[in-house]
C-alpha positions as CSV (number, residue, x, y, z in Angstrom):
1,X,0.2,0.4,-0.1
2,X,1.8,3.5,-0.3
3,X,2.9,5.4,1.4
4,X,2.7,3.1,4.7
5,X,6.6,2.7,4.3
6,X,7.1,6.0,4.1
7,X,6.0,6.6,7.4
8,X,9.6,7.7,9.2
9,X,11.0,5.4,11.3
10,X,11.2,7.7,15.5
11,X,14.7,8.7,16.3
12,X,15.9,6.3,18.6
13,X,16.9,8.4,22.0
14,X,19.2,10.1,22.7
15,X,21.4,7.5,25.2
16,X,19.9,4.6,25.1
17,X,21.9,1.7,24.1
18,X,21.4,-0.3,20.7
19,X,19.2,-3.5,21.2
20,X,21.0,-6.6,21.5
21,X,19.0,-8.8,23.1
22,X,15.3,-10.4,21.9
23,X,12.9,-9.2,25.0
24,X,14.6,-5.6,23.7
25,X,14.1,-5.7,19.8
26,X,9.7,-6.6,21.3
27,X,9.9,-4.0,23.6
28,X,10.6,-1.5,21.2
29,X,8.6,-3.1,18.2
30,X,5.8,-3.6,20.3
31,X,6.1,0.1,21.5
32,X,5.9,1.3,18.0
33,X,3.1,-0.9,16.9
34,X,1.2,0.5,19.9
35,X,1.9,3.9,18.8
36,X,1.9,4.1,14.4
37,X,-0.5,0.7,14.1
38,X,1.0,-2.8,13.8
39,X,0.5,-2.0,9.8
40,X,2.9,1.0,9.5
41,X,5.4,-0.5,10.9
42,X,8.3,-2.3,8.7
43,X,11.3,-4.1,9.6
44,X,13.6,-1.5,8.7
45,X,11.6,0.8,11.3
46,X,11.8,-1.9,13.7
47,X,15.3,-1.7,13.7
48,X,16.0,2.1,13.2
49,X,14.5,2.2,16.6
50,X,16.8,0.0,17.5
51,X,20.0,1.1,16.7
52,X,21.1,-2.3,14.9
53,X,20.8,-4.2,11.4
54,X,18.2,-5.6,9.8
55,X,20.4,-8.8,9.6
56,X,20.0,-8.5,13.6
57,X,16.1,-8.1,13.6
58,X,16.4,-11.7,11.9
59,X,18.4,-13.2,14.0
60,X,16.1,-12.6,16.1
61,X,12.5,-12.8,15.0
62,X,12.1,-14.8,11.3
63,X,8.9,-12.4,10.5
64,X,7.3,-8.5,11.9
65,X,4.7,-11.3,12.3
66,X,6.4,-13.1,15.0
67,X,7.9,-10.1,17.2
68,X,4.3,-9.9,19.1
69,X,4.6,-13.5,19.6
70,X,7.6,-12.9,21.4
71,X,9.2,-16.2,22.6
72,X,6.9,-18.0,21.6
73,X,8.1,-21.5,22.0
74,X,10.0,-21.2,25.5
75,X,6.3,-19.7,26.6
76,X,4.9,-22.9,25.3
77,X,7.5,-24.7,28.1
78,X,6.3,-23.1,30.4
79,X,3.2,-24.6,29.6
80,X,4.1,-28.1,29.7
81,X,6.1,-27.3,33.1
82,X,3.5,-25.7,34.5
83,X,1.2,-29.1,33.8
84,X,3.8,-31.5,34.7
85,X,4.1,-29.6,37.8
86,X,0.1,-29.9,38.9
87,X,-0.1,-33.3,41.7
88,X,-1.5,-36.7,39.3
89,X,-4.5,-37.3,41.8
90,X,-6.3,-34.3,40.6
91,X,-8.4,-34.5,37.4
92,X,-7.8,-34.1,34.2
93,X,-9.8,-31.4,33.9
94,X,-9.7,-29.2,37.7
95,X,-5.8,-30.0,36.8
96,X,-6.1,-28.4,33.6
97,X,-7.6,-25.5,34.1
98,X,-4.8,-24.7,37.0
99,X,-2.6,-25.0,34.9
100,X,-3.4,-22.6,32.6
101,X,-4.7,-20.3,34.7
102,X,-1.3,-20.1,36.5
103,X,0.1,-20.2,32.7
104,X,-1.2,-16.8,31.9
105,X,-0.8,-14.6,35.2
106,X,1.2,-11.9,34.5
107,X,2.8,-8.6,37.0
108,X,1.1,-6.0,37.4
109,X,3.8,-3.6,35.2
110,X,3.7,-6.3,32.2
111,X,-0.6,-6.1,32.3
112,X,-0.3,-3.7,29.3
113,X,1.7,-4.7,27.1
114,X,1.1,-8.1,27.6
115,X,-3.3,-7.1,27.0
116,X,-1.3,-4.8,24.0
117,X,0.3,-8.0,22.3
118,X,-2.9,-10.3,22.7
119,X,-5.3,-7.2,20.8
120,X,-3.6,-7.2,17.7
121,X,-2.0,-11.0,17.8
122,X,-6.6,-11.6,17.6
123,X,-7.7,-8.8,15.8
124,X,-4.7,-8.1,13.0
125,X,-5.0,-9.9,9.8
126,X,-1.4,-10.7,9.1
127,X,-1.1,-11.6,12.9
128,X,-4.8,-14.2,12.8
129,X,-3.1,-16.2,10.1
130,X,-0.3,-16.5,11.9
131,X,-1.8,-17.2,15.3
132,X,-3.2,-21.1,13.1
133,X,0.2,-22.2,13.6
134,X,1.2,-20.5,17.2
135,X,-1.9,-21.6,18.5
136,X,-1.1,-25.5,17.2
137,X,2.0,-25.9,19.8
138,X,0.1,-24.3,22.6
139,X,-2.4,-27.1,22.6
140,X,0.3,-30.5,21.5
141,X,1.3,-29.2,24.9
142,X,-2.4,-29.5,26.6
143,X,-2.6,-32.3,24.3
144,X,1.0,-34.7,25.2
145,X,-0.6,-33.5,28.7
146,X,-4.2,-35.4,28.5
147,X,-2.2,-37.9,26.4
148,X,0.3,-38.8,29.3
149,X,-3.2,-39.0,31.8
150,X,-5.4,-40.9,29.2
151,X,-2.4,-43.2,28.9
152,X,-3.3,-42.6,24.8
153,X,-1.1,-41.1,22.1
154,X,-1.1,-37.5,21.8
155,X,-3.1,-37.4,17.9
156,X,-5.2,-39.4,18.7
157,X,-9.0,-38.3,19.2
158,X,-9.8,-37.5,22.6
159,X,-6.1,-35.8,24.0
160,X,-7.3,-33.6,20.2
161,X,-10.4,-32.4,22.0
162,X,-8.4,-31.4,25.4
163,X,-6.2,-29.4,23.8
164,X,-8.9,-27.5,21.3
165,X,-11.3,-27.3,24.5
166,X,-8.4,-25.6,26.5
167,X,-7.0,-23.3,24.1
168,X,-11.1,-21.7,22.5
169,X,-11.1,-21.3,26.9
170,X,-8.6,-19.7,26.8
171,X,-9.5,-17.0,23.5
172,X,-13.1,-16.6,25.1
173,X,-11.2,-14.9,28.2
174,X,-8.7,-12.6,25.6
175,X,-11.1,-11.9,23.8
176,X,-13.2,-10.4,27.0
177,X,-10.3,-9.4,29.1
178,X,-8.3,-7.5,26.6
179,X,-10.9,-4.1,26.2
180,X,-12.2,-4.8,29.5
181,X,-8.8,-2.7,30.9
182,X,-10.3,-3.4,35.1
183,X,-11.2,-7.6,34.6
184,X,-8.1,-10.1,35.3
185,X,-7.5,-12.3,33.2
186,X,-6.8,-15.3,35.0
187,X,-10.8,-14.9,36.9
188,X,-11.7,-15.2,33.0
189,X,-9.3,-17.7,32.9
190,X,-10.4,-20.1,35.8
191,X,-14.5,-18.5,35.2
192,X,-13.9,-20.1,31.8
193,X,-12.8,-23.6,32.6
194,X,-15.8,-23.1,35.5
195,X,-18.4,-23.2,32.7
196,X,-16.8,-26.0,30.3
197,X,-16.6,-27.8,33.3
198,X,-21.0,-28.6,33.5
199,X,-22.6,-26.3,30.6
200,X,-24.7,-28.1,31.7
201,X,-25.4,-26.5,35.7
202,X,-25.5,-23.1,33.0
203,X,-29.3,-22.7,32.6
204,X,-30.1,-23.7,36.2
205,X,-28.9,-20.0,37.3
206,X,-24.5,-20.5,37.3
207,X,-25.1,-19.0,34.6
208,X,-25.5,-15.7,36.6
209,X,-23.0,-16.4,39.4
210,X,-19.8,-17.0,37.1
211,X,-21.0,-13.3,34.4
212,X,-21.4,-11.4,38.2
213,X,-17.8,-13.0,39.2
214,X,-15.9,-12.0,36.1
215,X,-17.7,-7.8,35.8
216,X,-16.0,-7.8,39.1
217,X,-12.6,-5.7,39.4
218,X,-9.1,-7.0,39.5
219,X,-8.6,-8.9,43.3
220,X,-11.4,-8.8,44.0
221,X,-13.6,-12.2,44.9
């Protein structure tokens, strides 16, 4: 599209060292996306703002669309570790609920960036397409956990179903949380899993209780 690549890259603040790590480049790129719009920012602009070459950028990210995902492979490994840490005596779906809630906790100072990151991933067409591959890795980690509990191959129907259910619950919570700046992401995810665990109860008053829980400000229960 004409004009998009003509937007000048913001000057690198005087005194800021060149970005030489994955996290630094990610932070600079996310800042540009927030201020200028994802489509209006090029790899060259991110590299210029970071004071590095395009080659250095591509050393850390294969494409621009990978940047909002951060080090996603590391995050998937963290999800696996979180699932493994749940004691075996905890039932499958309760264990998954606990692990996914814990996995989605972020520090208070990281909440705004995490909300911006998910907002991009779930709304930008280029990133939505990329999410098909990225979320597949997430589902596979859950399916592997379910397969161990069910004594089935990860590719079997039931482990894959558990992976799909868990991802759907998380994504539904993300979509609710992104515009609701006073809401709490772990609470929304816990609510999503609570609904899934007893869908029939939603017809008998549980829906109103869960809806109220979702509207409580952060820190209240």
